[in-house]
Backbone of each chain as ProteinMPNN parsed JSONL, in Angstrom:
{"seq_chain_A": "XXXXXXXXXXXXXXXXXXXXXXXXXXXXXXXXXXXXXXXXXXXXXXXXXXXXXXXXXXXXXXXXXXXXXXXXXXXXXXXXXXXXXXXX", "coords_chain_A": {"N_chain_A": [[40.154, -11.745, -1.184], [39.247, -12.444, -4.534], [39.528, -10.111, -7.161], [37.864, -10.108, -9.313], [35.255, -10.996, -8.628], [34.292, -8.615, -7.323], [34.298, -6.951, -9.604], [32.326, -8.134, -11.215], [30.229, -7.79, -9.608], [30.121, -4.957, -9.212], [29.529, -4.233, -11.963], [27.078, -5.321, -12.356], [25.535, -4.056, -10.414], [25.781, -1.43, -11.318], [24.485, -1.524, -13.975], [21.998, -2.262, -13.102], [21.343, 0.281, -11.667], [21.442, 2.025, -13.84], [19.478, 1.117, -15.399], [17.249, 1.579, -13.784], [17.518, 4.496, -13.885], [16.948, 4.898, -16.505], [14.275, 4.213, -16.466], [13.197, 6.151, -14.86], [13.528, 8.395, -16.391], [12.087, 7.89, -18.678], [9.305, 7.43, -17.838], [6.141, 5.911, -17.87], [4.301, 7.198, -16.213], [3.892, 9.12, -13.119], [4.04, 7.367, -11.095], [5.458, 5.272, -12.001], [7.846, 6.224, -12.159], [8.333, 6.814, -9.568], [8.477, 4.286, -8.516], [10.802, 3.333, -9.803], [12.697, 5.047, -8.786], [12.635, 4.388, -6.115], [13.68, 1.784, -6.427], [16.221, 2.321, -7.317], [17.287, 3.648, -4.919], [17.298, 1.491, -3.511], [19.35, -0.096, -4.806], [21.489, 1.651, -4.481], [21.872, 1.218, -1.509], [22.442, -1.498, -1.595], [24.928, -1.272, -3.014], [26.474, 0.174, -1.412], [26.708, -1.544, 0.714], [28.286, -3.626, -0.578], [30.594, -2.281, -1.155], [31.511, -1.925, 1.434], [32.242, -4.496, 2.103], [34.355, -4.855, 0.31], [36.258, -2.937, 0.979], [36.614, -3.775, 3.442], [35.391, -2.404, 5.937], [33.316, -0.934, 8.405], [32.174, 1.509, 8.32], [30.233, 3.001, 6.826], [27.786, 1.976, 7.648], [25.826, 3.169, 9.361], [24.75, 5.195, 7.716], [23.591, 3.471, 5.682], [21.604, 2.469, 7.357], [20.086, 4.591, 7.899], [19.144, 5.338, 5.368], [17.634, 2.977, 4.721], [15.577, 3.183, 6.594], [14.371, 5.703, 6.089], [13.59, 5.488, 3.34], [11.078, 5.082, 2.426], [9.415, 7.229, 2.801], [9.437, 9.092, 0.639], [8.146, 7.742, -1.345], [5.543, 7.466, -0.303], [4.747, 10.119, 0.008], [4.686, 10.876, -2.634], [2.802, 9.219, -3.736], [0.567, 9.881, -2.316], [0.146, 12.441, -3.34], [-0.224, 11.746, -6.082], [-2.674, 10.283, -6.149], [-4.381, 12.178, -5.361], [-4.198, 14.152, -7.282], [-4.813, 12.775, -9.595], [-7.434, 12.525, -9.856], [-9.672, 13.851, -11.892]], "CA_chain_A": [[39.183, -12.128, -2.162], [39.69, -12.006, -5.873], [38.978, -8.802, -7.595], [36.82, -10.141, -10.562], [34.012, -11.109, -8.021], [33.749, -7.264, -7.163], [34.147, -6.381, -10.85], [31.049, -8.441, -11.662], [29.248, -7.257, -8.755], [30.091, -3.5, -9.632], [28.914, -4.228, -13.284], [25.616, -5.724, -12.206], [24.805, -2.914, -9.76], [25.732, -0.212, -12.165], [23.486, -1.738, -14.888], [20.604, -2.012, -12.384], [21.086, 1.648, -11.449], [21.262, 2.655, -15.066], [18.141, 0.711, -15.991], [16.225, 2.414, -13.022], [17.575, 5.842, -14.361], [16.149, 4.966, -17.787], [12.785, 4.187, -16.255], [12.723, 7.387, -14.33], [13.447, 9.443, -17.479], [10.974, 7.487, -19.608], [8.045, 7.497, -17.291], [5.231, 7.039, -18.448], [3.352, 7.919, -15.17], [4.716, 9.526, -11.971], [4.234, 6.222, -10.166], [6.612, 4.291, -12.531], [9.038, 6.962, -11.899], [8.566, 6.707, -8.067], [8.937, 2.813, -8.29], [12.175, 3.201, -10.354], [13.536, 5.694, -7.829], [12.748, 3.274, -5.0], [14.624, 0.682, -6.76], [17.544, 3.043, -7.404], [17.87, 3.727, -3.776], [17.73, 0.052, -2.865], [20.596, -0.332, -5.419], [22.541, 2.284, -3.699], [22.102, 0.723, -0.336], [23.218, -2.578, -1.879], [26.22, -0.876, -3.455], [27.181, 0.844, -0.002], [27.166, -2.849, 1.499], [29.405, -4.149, -1.411], [31.725, -1.354, -0.95], [32.187, -2.094, 2.762], [33.024, -5.756, 2.075], [35.569, -4.742, -0.564], [37.234, -2.249, 1.64], [36.643, -4.269, 4.815], [35.27, -1.5, 7.024], [31.798, -0.865, 8.619], [31.738, 3.05, 8.728], [28.886, 3.474, 6.22], [26.594, 1.198, 8.06], [24.799, 4.098, 9.768], [24.131, 5.755, 6.532], [22.729, 2.317, 5.17], [20.419, 2.237, 8.217], [19.209, 5.849, 7.75], [18.52, 5.188, 4.083], [16.674, 2.065, 4.785], [14.643, 3.601, 7.44], [13.464, 6.8, 5.525], [13.334, 5.343, 1.932], [9.635, 4.891, 2.063], [8.707, 8.515, 2.826], [9.263, 9.589, -0.656], [6.987, 6.949, -2.199], [4.155, 7.817, 0.398], [4.347, 11.474, -0.376], [4.429, 10.875, -4.166], [1.625, 8.281, -3.866], [-0.524, 10.636, -1.853], [-0.01, 13.39, -4.435], [-0.848, 11.145, -7.349], [-3.88, 9.769, -5.785], [-5.182, 13.421, -5.321], [-4.177, 14.962, -8.654], [-5.154, 11.858, -10.653], [-8.959, 12.463, -9.986], [-10.151, 15.173, -12.472]], "C_chain_A": [[39.466, -11.72, -3.395], [38.889, -10.856, -6.247], [37.873, -9.047, -8.618], [35.358, -10.467, -9.883], [33.507, -9.523, -7.777], [33.529, -6.562, -8.478], [32.666, -6.749, -11.311], [30.033, -7.77, -10.858], [28.967, -5.827, -9.103], [29.28, -3.457, -10.849], [27.425, -4.425, -13.069], [24.805, -4.477, -11.591], [24.76, -1.762, -10.525], [24.67, -0.372, -13.215], [22.095, -1.683, -14.335], [20.319, -0.556, -12.181], [20.762, 2.395, -12.794], [19.946, 2.355, -15.779], [16.998, 1.47, -15.247], [16.343, 3.852, -13.513], [16.754, 5.991, -15.713], [14.727, 4.986, -17.6], [12.306, 5.478, -15.589], [12.636, 8.323, -15.428], [12.266, 9.107, -18.468], [9.48, 7.7, -18.998], [7.249, 6.101, -17.408], [4.491, 7.802, -17.341], [4.388, 8.174, -14.032], [4.978, 8.275, -11.073], [5.368, 5.265, -10.56], [7.886, 4.94, -12.174], [9.335, 6.776, -10.352], [9.146, 5.258, -7.722], [10.517, 2.674, -8.62], [13.13, 3.854, -9.377], [13.739, 4.987, -6.571], [13.79, 2.46, -5.184], [16.042, 1.231, -6.765], [18.242, 3.224, -6.007], [18.172, 2.408, -3.076], [19.118, -0.397, -3.531], [21.686, 0.309, -4.733], [22.83, 1.695, -2.315], [22.987, -0.68, -0.586], [24.903, -2.4, -2.317], [27.081, -0.372, -2.244], [27.682, -0.557, 0.694], [28.335, -3.507, 0.856], [30.612, -3.589, -1.09], [32.385, -1.631, 0.432], [32.758, -3.469, 2.807], [34.135, -5.703, 1.219], [36.638, -4.009, 0.331], [37.401, -2.698, 3.257], [36.466, -3.32, 6.07], [33.592, -1.517, 7.253], [31.399, 0.666, 8.872], [30.46, 3.521, 8.007], [27.675, 2.705, 6.724], [25.402, 2.111, 8.61], [24.066, 4.661, 8.74], [23.189, 4.804, 5.828], [21.385, 2.426, 5.925], [19.57, 3.48, 7.929], [18.498, 5.744, 6.296], [17.341, 4.211, 4.046], [15.484, 2.433, 5.599], [13.796, 4.719, 6.927], [13.229, 6.603, 4.06], [11.916, 5.342, 1.539], [8.873, 6.253, 2.147], [8.455, 9.16, 1.642], [8.231, 9.013, -1.337], [5.606, 7.231, -1.546], [3.913, 9.151, -0.014], [3.992, 11.592, -1.839], [2.943, 10.137, -4.42], [0.303, 9.089, -3.391], [-0.816, 11.761, -2.885], [-0.719, 12.864, -5.557], [-2.111, 10.808, -7.334], [-4.901, 11.005, -5.782], [-5.351, 14.045, -6.671], [-4.706, 14.149, -9.755], [-6.689, 12.032, -10.865], [-9.338, 13.859, -10.501], [-11.385, 14.943, -13.038]], "O_chain_A": [[39.966, -10.599, -3.491], [37.778, -10.617, -5.775], [36.996, -8.194, -8.751], [34.348, -10.22, -10.542], [32.339, -9.249, -8.051], [32.687, -5.667, -8.548], [31.89, -5.885, -11.718], [29.061, -7.227, -11.383], [27.813, -5.437, -9.281], [28.328, -2.676, -10.854], [26.621, -3.675, -13.621], [23.769, -3.994, -12.049], [23.756, -1.054, -10.456], [23.927, 0.592, -13.396], [21.158, -1.167, -14.945], [19.205, -0.116, -12.463], [19.907, 3.279, -12.83], [19.403, 3.123, -16.574], [16.01, 1.918, -15.828], [15.286, 4.479, -13.579], [16.051, 6.964, -15.985], [13.98, 5.613, -18.351], [11.144, 5.857, -15.733], [11.666, 9.082, -15.439], [11.586, 9.995, -18.981], [8.576, 8.123, -19.719], [7.858, 5.126, -16.969], [4.101, 8.951, -17.545], [5.481, 7.611, -13.964], [6.004, 8.175, -10.4], [6.06, 4.619, -9.772], [8.894, 4.282, -11.915], [10.488, 6.606, -9.954], [10.032, 5.042, -6.895], [11.321, 2.07, -7.91], [14.223, 3.344, -9.133], [14.831, 4.958, -6.003], [14.707, 2.331, -4.373], [16.955, 0.597, -6.236], [19.447, 3.033, -5.843], [19.071, 2.238, -2.254], [19.941, -1.009, -2.85], [22.7, -0.31, -4.408], [24.006, 1.671, -1.95], [24.003, -0.944, 0.057], [25.831, -3.157, -2.033], [28.298, -0.55, -2.199], [28.819, -0.693, 1.146], [29.278, -3.917, 1.533], [31.593, -4.264, -0.778], [33.606, -1.582, 0.583], [33.743, -3.648, 3.524], [34.97, -6.591, 1.395], [37.785, -4.449, 0.402], [38.111, -2.134, 4.09], [37.203, -3.389, 7.054], [32.783, -2.0, 6.461], [30.418, 0.975, 9.549], [29.709, 4.343, 8.533], [26.594, 2.857, 6.154], [24.221, 1.863, 8.366], [22.836, 4.66, 8.786], [22.108, 5.214, 5.405], [20.29, 2.469, 5.364], [18.363, 3.335, 7.731], [17.32, 6.08, 6.172], [16.273, 4.476, 3.495], [14.392, 1.973, 5.264], [12.607, 4.761, 7.245], [12.666, 7.529, 3.476], [11.596, 5.591, 0.377], [7.78, 6.37, 1.593], [7.397, 9.769, 1.488], [7.414, 9.726, -1.92], [4.598, 7.22, -2.251], [2.776, 9.373, -0.431], [3.087, 12.338, -2.214], [2.121, 10.543, -5.242], [-0.79, 8.982, -3.947], [-1.977, 11.967, -3.237], [-1.723, 13.427, -5.992], [-2.781, 10.955, -8.356], [-6.07, 10.869, -6.141], [-6.439, 14.401, -7.125], [-5.045, 14.704, -10.8], [-7.188, 11.717, -11.945], [-9.345, 14.857, -9.78], [-11.995, 15.864, -13.582]]}, "seq_chain_B": "XXXXXXXXXXXXXXXXXXXXXXXXXXXXXXXXXXXXXXXXXXXXXXXXXXXXXXXXXXXXXXXXXXXXXXXXXXXXXXXXXXXXXXXXXXXXXXXXXXXXXXXXXXXXXXXXXXXXXXXXXXXXXXXXXXXX", "coords_chain_B": {"N_chain_B": [[41.913, -25.579, 1.975], [41.884, -22.571, 3.744], [40.052, -21.484, 6.741], [39.213, -18.767, 6.471], [39.524, -18.479, 3.858], [37.298, -20.234, 2.892], [35.071, -18.794, 3.995], [35.496, -16.4, 2.432], [34.803, -17.101, -0.158], [32.082, -17.964, 0.181], [31.077, -15.339, 0.96], [31.595, -13.957, -1.463], [29.846, -15.408, -3.157], [27.349, -14.706, -2.064], [27.532, -11.983, -2.479], [27.394, -11.811, -5.276], [24.972, -13.022, -5.691], [23.108, -11.175, -4.539], [23.659, -8.763, -6.062], [22.972, -9.679, -8.471], [20.095, -10.064, -8.141], [19.446, -7.447, -7.966], [20.069, -6.534, -10.62], [18.248, -8.055, -11.964], [15.943, -6.996, -11.158], [16.22, -4.457, -12.332], [16.119, -5.208, -15.074], [13.478, -6.188, -15.131], [12.235, -3.798, -14.473], [12.599, -2.421, -16.835], [11.34, -3.928, -18.902], [8.85, -4.914, -18.099], [5.282, -4.587, -18.36], [3.107, -2.804, -17.12], [2.675, -0.534, -14.177], [2.172, -2.023, -11.766], [3.25, -4.579, -12.384], [5.916, -3.793, -12.643], [6.521, -2.897, -10.059], [6.384, -5.427, -8.878], [8.689, -6.622, -9.901], [10.742, -4.931, -8.73], [10.671, -5.371, -6.019], [12.22, -7.424, -5.47], [15.159, -7.199, -5.005], [14.768, -5.487, -2.942], [14.185, -6.838, -0.467], [15.274, -9.599, -0.499], [17.629, -9.479, -1.89], [18.995, -7.578, -0.453], [19.126, -8.948, 1.934], [21.079, -10.924, 1.105], [23.321, -9.181, 0.68], [23.793, -8.113, 3.09], [24.218, -10.571, 4.576], [26.697, -11.021, 3.412], [28.298, -8.978, 4.438], [28.069, -9.506, 7.216], [29.519, -11.885, 7.336], [32.0, -11.175, 6.701], [32.573, -9.307, 8.714], [32.525, -10.341, 11.663], [31.141, -9.589, 14.297], [29.45, -8.88, 17.199], [28.234, -6.332, 17.594], [28.149, -5.212, 14.905], [26.448, -7.052, 13.582], [24.148, -6.767, 15.023], [23.513, -4.299, 14.242], [23.126, -4.828, 11.517], [20.832, -6.325, 11.642], [19.066, -4.556, 12.551], [18.865, -2.792, 10.371], [17.886, -4.45, 8.474], [15.318, -4.983, 9.631], [14.116, -2.414, 9.503], [13.867, -2.025, 6.802], [12.251, -4.206, 6.126], [10.02, -3.356, 7.422], [9.195, -0.943, 6.267], [9.243, -1.173, 3.494], [6.7, -2.607, 2.588], [4.859, -0.63, 3.268], [5.334, 1.605, 1.475], [4.899, 0.153, -1.037], [2.264, -0.583, -0.673], [1.054, 2.089, -0.629], [1.808, 2.961, -3.171], [0.694, 1.163, -4.899], [-1.978, 1.49, -4.361], [-2.49, 4.175, -5.059], [-1.883, 3.933, -7.646], [-4.04, 2.202, -8.64], [-6.166, 3.976, -8.278], [-5.625, 5.991, -10.079], [-5.8, 4.697, -12.572], [-3.594, 3.426, -13.653], [-3.357, 0.623, -13.392], [-4.137, -2.084, -15.346], [-7.339, -3.001, -16.447], [-7.743, -5.805, -17.226], [-5.687, -7.103, -16.173], [-6.048, -7.917, -13.451], [-6.955, -10.568, -11.407], [-8.541, -10.893, -9.182], [-10.492, -8.492, -7.626], [-10.711, -6.633, -5.109], [-10.628, -4.111, -4.129], [-12.281, -2.457, -5.725], [-14.866, -2.97, -4.867], [-14.8, -2.224, -2.222], [-14.261, 0.538, -2.556], [-16.748, 1.278, -3.762], [-18.492, 0.619, -1.649], [-17.687, 2.577, 0.266], [-18.254, 4.841, -1.123], [-21.071, 4.66, -1.227], [-21.645, 4.93, 1.448], [-20.801, 7.585, 2.155], [-21.795, 9.846, 0.236], [-20.968, 12.623, -0.451], [-18.281, 12.576, 0.016], [-15.155, 12.924, -1.496], [-14.068, 10.373, -3.548], [-11.44, 10.014, -4.393], [-9.884, 11.239, -2.548], [-7.82, 10.15, -0.122], [-8.13, 10.687, 2.71], [-8.493, 10.303, 6.185], [-7.83, 7.459, 6.386], [-5.886, 7.099, 4.745], [-3.203, 6.148, 5.064]], "CA_chain_B": [[41.525, -24.263, 2.05], [41.61, -22.093, 5.142], [38.619, -21.026, 7.229], [39.0, -17.469, 6.016], [39.203, -18.743, 2.339], [35.98, -20.608, 2.683], [34.289, -17.449, 4.454], [35.605, -15.437, 1.431], [34.109, -17.687, -1.252], [30.787, -17.8, 0.383], [30.85, -13.952, 0.793], [31.538, -13.608, -2.804], [28.578, -15.997, -3.78], [26.233, -13.856, -1.636], [27.457, -10.586, -3.054], [26.93, -11.905, -6.713], [23.555, -13.141, -5.744], [22.471, -9.931, -4.245], [23.817, -7.948, -7.299], [22.162, -10.364, -9.723], [18.832, -9.771, -7.901], [19.347, -5.966, -8.41], [20.183, -6.36, -12.032], [17.011, -8.66, -12.409], [14.879, -5.891, -10.901], [16.478, -3.415, -13.409], [15.625, -5.656, -16.364], [12.116, -5.983, -15.011], [11.699, -2.346, -14.676], [12.622, -1.936, -18.18], [10.562, -4.898, -19.721], [7.365, -5.247, -17.706], [4.318, -3.619, -19.132], [2.663, -1.612, -16.156], [3.316, -0.122, -12.865], [2.073, -3.092, -10.733], [4.194, -5.604, -12.674], [7.291, -3.288, -12.403], [6.648, -3.191, -8.72], [6.645, -6.948, -8.405], [10.119, -6.853, -10.11], [11.597, -4.198, -7.839], [10.746, -5.738, -4.545], [13.111, -8.595, -5.163], [16.36, -6.694, -4.387], [14.468, -4.689, -1.788], [14.331, -7.61, 0.653], [16.172, -10.653, -0.693], [18.846, -8.874, -2.487], [19.528, -6.8, 0.733], [19.603, -9.998, 2.817], [22.24, -11.481, 0.669], [24.398, -8.281, 0.797], [23.978, -8.037, 4.762], [24.907, -11.712, 4.946], [27.956, -10.952, 3.048], [28.875, -8.058, 5.295], [28.136, -10.228, 8.484], [30.466, -13.005, 7.24], [33.35, -10.492, 6.895], [32.806, -8.646, 10.195], [31.746, -11.203, 12.575], [31.197, -9.006, 15.587], [28.121, -8.592, 17.538], [27.724, -4.834, 17.237], [27.788, -5.104, 13.39], [25.412, -8.036, 13.25], [22.918, -6.164, 15.57], [23.173, -2.996, 13.316], [22.567, -5.245, 10.232], [19.557, -6.875, 11.814], [18.148, -3.358, 12.67], [18.669, -2.274, 9.008], [16.818, -5.409, 7.665], [14.054, -4.83, 10.215], [13.661, -1.239, 9.026], [13.602, -2.343, 5.392], [10.955, -5.055, 6.125], [8.888, -2.598, 7.975], [8.879, 0.209, 5.431], [8.953, -1.473, 2.042], [5.234, -2.806, 2.451], [4.179, 0.675, 3.339], [5.401, 2.28, 0.244], [4.405, -0.579, -1.934], [0.795, -0.278, -0.525], [0.59, 3.376, -1.062], [1.89, 3.221, -4.728], [-0.437, 0.275, -5.59], [-3.228, 2.177, -4.062], [-2.477, 5.343, -5.927], [-1.9, 3.4, -9.199], [-5.254, 1.768, -8.961], [-7.053, 5.088, -8.387], [-5.237, 6.656, -11.322], [-6.102, 4.001, -13.747], [-2.452, 2.753, -14.186], [-3.472, -0.752, -13.423], [-4.92, -2.462, -16.532], [-8.375, -3.798, -15.917], [-7.712, -7.154, -17.516], [-4.489, -7.901, -15.426], [-6.413, -8.26, -12.026], [-7.905, -11.654, -11.409], [-9.546, -10.605, -7.96], [-10.453, -6.955, -7.532], [-11.467, -6.405, -3.831], [-10.681, -2.725, -3.854], [-13.347, -1.759, -6.294], [-16.092, -3.306, -4.053], [-14.443, -1.325, -0.963], [-14.566, 1.876, -2.886], [-18.082, 1.347, -3.949], [-19.138, 0.846, -0.303], [-17.317, 3.724, 0.881], [-19.039, 6.001, -1.794], [-22.363, 4.591, -0.843], [-21.803, 5.427, 2.817], [-20.549, 8.962, 2.17], [-21.89, 10.413, -1.232], [-20.364, 13.727, -0.642], [-17.005, 12.518, 0.064], [-14.347, 12.643, -2.822], [-13.412, 9.024, -3.451], [-9.873, 10.029, -4.58], [-9.293, 11.733, -1.323], [-7.523, 9.132, 0.846], [-8.696, 11.048, 4.006], [-7.892, 9.818, 7.506], [-7.365, 6.059, 6.309], [-5.016, 7.005, 3.728], [-1.835, 6.225, 5.44]], "C_chain_B": [[41.294, -23.707, 3.486], [40.315, -21.675, 5.545], [38.338, -19.638, 6.459], [38.716, -17.621, 4.464], [37.873, -19.235, 2.02], [34.882, -19.348, 2.91], [34.401, -16.46, 3.17], [34.755, -15.891, 0.115], [32.584, -17.519, -1.051], [30.251, -16.336, 0.355], [30.683, -13.553, -0.649], [30.306, -14.043, -3.593], [27.502, -15.092, -3.292], [26.285, -12.415, -2.269], [26.964, -10.778, -4.364], [25.422, -12.123, -6.711], [22.663, -11.86, -5.538], [22.508, -8.876, -5.405], [22.92, -8.416, -8.414], [20.587, -10.027, -9.413], [18.53, -8.27, -8.309], [19.219, -5.796, -9.834], [18.747, -6.928, -12.53], [15.919, -7.66, -12.223], [15.061, -4.699, -11.98], [15.848, -3.826, -14.678], [14.09, -5.693, -16.321], [11.534, -4.791, -15.207], [11.739, -1.936, -16.043], [11.617, -2.713, -18.951], [9.142, -4.969, -19.402], [6.36, -4.163, -18.204], [3.597, -2.61, -18.158], [3.042, -1.622, -14.8], [3.332, -1.283, -11.967], [3.136, -4.273, -11.083], [5.686, -5.054, -12.49], [7.47, -3.202, -10.943], [6.965, -4.488, -8.133], [8.138, -7.119, -8.639], [11.025, -6.111, -9.134], [11.561, -4.591, -6.544], [11.664, -6.806, -4.408], [14.331, -8.118, -4.47], [15.986, -6.046, -2.985], [14.502, -5.461, -0.438], [15.284, -8.598, 0.545], [17.508, -10.362, -1.029], [19.72, -8.205, -1.2], [19.893, -7.988, 1.778], [20.802, -10.674, 2.399], [23.483, -10.467, 0.991], [24.756, -8.245, 2.256], [24.583, -9.325, 5.153], [26.386, -11.708, 4.583], [28.942, -10.079, 4.138], [28.983, -8.733, 6.724], [29.062, -11.258, 8.52], [31.709, -12.477, 7.505], [33.664, -9.936, 8.04], [32.059, -9.357, 11.164], [31.919, -10.668, 13.968], [29.651, -8.578, 16.033], [27.4, -7.322, 17.154], [27.36, -4.627, 15.799], [26.616, -5.853, 13.106], [24.076, -7.31, 13.824], [22.379, -4.932, 14.595], [22.556, -3.651, 11.954], [21.09, -5.843, 10.296], [18.516, -5.557, 11.899], [17.789, -2.833, 11.276], [17.681, -3.186, 8.32], [15.441, -5.119, 8.241], [13.367, -3.596, 9.63], [13.16, -1.296, 7.694], [12.318, -3.128, 5.261], [9.746, -4.21, 6.554], [8.34, -1.621, 6.825], [8.521, -0.212, 4.078], [7.487, -1.925, 1.686], [4.531, -1.5, 2.449], [4.165, 1.409, 1.915], [4.768, 1.37, -0.806], [2.799, -0.476, -1.967], [0.332, 1.075, -1.032], [0.739, 3.554, -2.667], [0.87, 2.351, -5.424], [-1.798, 0.88, -5.584], [-3.552, 3.333, -5.033], [-2.514, 4.906, -7.337], [-3.34, 2.963, -9.518], [-6.22, 2.844, -9.201], [-6.827, 5.947, -9.617], [-5.382, 5.933, -12.664], [-4.826, 3.43, -14.403], [-2.454, 1.367, -14.337], [-4.554, -1.09, -14.586], [-6.061, -3.397, -15.88], [-8.382, -5.315, -16.024], [-6.626, -7.953, -16.568], [-4.799, -8.226, -14.032], [-7.344, -9.561, -12.297], [-8.984, -11.409, -10.248], [-9.369, -9.144, -7.667], [-11.347, -6.617, -6.175], [-11.519, -4.924, -3.575], [-11.864, -2.016, -4.415], [-14.678, -1.846, -5.374], [-16.038, -2.451, -2.744], [-14.806, 0.076, -1.373], [-15.934, 2.091, -3.114], [-18.807, 1.538, -2.63], [-18.896, 1.987, 0.244], [-18.097, 4.983, 0.232], [-20.456, 5.829, -1.391], [-22.662, 5.166, 0.589], [-21.714, 7.053, 2.883], [-20.679, 9.517, 0.749], [-21.289, 11.682, -1.405], [-18.893, 13.6, -0.621], [-16.392, 12.13, -1.295], [-13.83, 11.255, -2.583], [-11.887, 8.998, -3.631], [-8.998, 10.519, -3.456], [-9.01, 10.561, -0.414], [-8.147, 9.487, 2.211], [-7.877, 10.53, 5.032], [-7.336, 8.441, 7.252], [-6.323, 5.972, 5.338], [-3.393, 7.129, 4.181], [-0.917, 5.21, 4.641]], "O_chain_B": [[40.599, -24.313, 4.301], [39.459, -21.507, 4.676], [37.266, -19.475, 5.878], [37.824, -16.99, 3.898], [37.277, -18.8, 1.034], [34.018, -19.042, 2.089], [33.427, -15.758, 2.899], [34.117, -15.071, -0.547], [31.878, -17.024, -1.93], [29.167, -16.078, -0.168], [29.718, -12.877, -1.006], [29.778, -13.353, -4.465], [26.706, -14.693, -4.142], [25.269, -11.773, -2.533], [26.098, -9.986, -4.735], [24.68, -11.568, -7.522], [21.691, -11.576, -6.238], [21.514, -8.202, -5.674], [22.256, -7.674, -9.137], [19.858, -9.739, -10.361], [17.5, -7.952, -8.903], [18.383, -5.021, -10.298], [18.137, -6.325, -13.413], [15.051, -7.513, -13.084], [14.086, -4.083, -12.41], [15.154, -3.049, -15.334], [13.435, -5.305, -17.289], [10.545, -4.611, -15.917], [10.92, -1.103, -16.43], [10.975, -2.032, -19.751], [8.292, -5.07, -20.287], [6.69, -2.995, -18.405], [3.561, -1.455, -18.581], [3.649, -2.56, -14.283], [4.385, -1.581, -11.404], [3.779, -4.833, -10.196], [6.586, -5.845, -12.206], [8.605, -3.437, -10.529], [7.651, -4.66, -7.125], [8.837, -7.659, -7.782], [12.044, -6.681, -8.742], [12.463, -4.157, -5.827], [11.95, -7.166, -3.266], [14.576, -8.596, -3.363], [16.766, -6.069, -2.033], [14.796, -4.872, 0.602], [16.178, -8.609, 1.392], [18.455, -10.945, -0.499], [20.935, -8.349, -1.06], [20.948, -7.91, 2.408], [21.59, -11.027, 3.277], [24.518, -10.899, 1.5], [25.932, -8.342, 2.609], [25.447, -9.29, 6.029], [27.223, -12.275, 5.287], [30.046, -10.437, 4.548], [29.998, -8.495, 7.379], [29.481, -11.618, 9.62], [32.493, -12.998, 8.299], [34.813, -9.968, 8.479], [30.94, -8.948, 11.474], [32.718, -11.186, 14.748], [28.844, -8.037, 15.278], [26.316, -7.226, 16.579], [26.382, -3.947, 15.49], [25.756, -5.336, 12.393], [23.05, -7.281, 13.146], [21.215, -4.678, 14.284], [21.626, -3.101, 11.363], [20.311, -5.878, 9.344], [17.388, -5.554, 11.407], [16.643, -2.482, 10.996], [16.748, -2.727, 7.661], [14.475, -5.01, 7.486], [12.187, -3.662, 9.287], [12.126, -0.699, 7.394], [11.437, -2.821, 4.458], [8.625, -4.379, 6.073], [7.142, -1.574, 6.542], [7.568, 0.322, 3.51], [7.057, -1.65, 0.566], [3.632, -1.307, 1.631], [3.127, 1.732, 1.337], [3.991, 1.974, -1.546], [2.148, -0.324, -3.001], [-0.652, 1.184, -1.764], [-0.08, 4.188, -3.333], [0.26, 2.753, -6.414], [-2.6, 0.832, -6.517], [-4.602, 3.448, -5.666], [-3.181, 5.54, -8.154], [-3.839, 3.319, -10.585], [-7.02, 2.776, -10.134], [-7.762, 6.561, -10.129], [-5.121, 6.491, -13.729], [-4.886, 2.989, -15.551], [-1.758, 0.816, -15.19], [-5.618, -0.485, -14.719], [-5.86, -4.284, -15.051], [-8.888, -6.033, -15.162], [-6.697, -9.149, -16.286], [-3.926, -8.785, -13.368], [-8.233, -9.627, -13.146], [-10.166, -11.713, -10.409], [-8.262, -8.637, -7.488], [-12.551, -6.371, -6.247], [-12.405, -4.487, -2.841], [-12.429, -1.121, -3.787], [-15.42, -0.879, -5.207], [-17.071, -2.018, -2.234], [-15.553, 0.758, -0.672], [-16.391, 3.14, -2.659], [-19.614, 2.454, -2.471], [-19.85, 2.554, 0.776], [-18.493, 5.942, 0.895], [-21.092, 6.865, -1.2], [-23.706, 5.755, 0.87], [-22.482, 7.704, 3.591], [-19.644, 9.639, 0.095], [-21.027, 11.958, -2.576], [-18.232, 14.459, -1.204], [-16.867, 11.297, -2.067], [-13.225, 10.976, -1.548], [-11.173, 8.133, -3.124], [-7.786, 10.335, -3.347], [-9.985, 9.981, 0.063], [-8.68, 8.572, 2.838], [-6.68, 10.314, 4.846], [-6.322, 8.172, 7.897], [-5.847, 4.87, 5.063], [-2.579, 7.957, 3.771], [0.293, 5.166, 4.864]]}, "name": "protein", "num_of_chains": 2, "seq": "XXXXXXXXXXXXXXXXXXXXXXXXXXXXXXXXXXXXXXXXXXXXXXXXXXXXXXXXXXXXXXXXXXXXXXXXXXXXXXXXXXXXXXXXXXXXXXXXXXXXXXXXXXXXXXXXXXXXXXXXXXXXXXXXXXXXXXXXXXXXXXXXXXXXXXXXXXXXXXXXXXXXXXXXXXXXXXXXXXXXXXXXXXXXXXXXXXXXXXXXXXXXXXXXXXXXXXXXXXXX"}
């Protein structure tokens, strides 16, 4: 497969991750940061998948599986924390 | 064009689509005004973008073991993404991150009022036993 497809994919995923990092840094609330970090994790899963296609192997598939299965725990914990501390 | 050539072209299209959805989510995360709108943007690569990437992998590695693993991955993502979205939206509503005017229908407000009427001592911000 021609390399420019992967160049485009890499640039898009990098830009998406950079935008998510910007939103994590900017805020304004802890929930915005959590949404952004959730999306960063999804971008990482997509990048791992694209890398597997590029190098034509399936070795990182278990890591993707674990990430997809446990990604929600962080959001749940932060959401519980936020709904508790927000009431003052 | 050979069979493998066609497969490669379709794989490339799927990869670009998946990456484009991630990029769109990033732009939405940057530009949208409040937490709920940003959540709307970020759910696009969470399911559809991942489906595209997984289809690309499945087209390249056409084996039953790989495809079963990909199906499990997608199933986990589909099961867990709504849980985190629900919890974030709930916490956002109670923290006042959601703008009042942006909601057309607000069923949670009535539910919270009902819960407060039933148990006046209970702290409404505490999710309690139902706050999964």
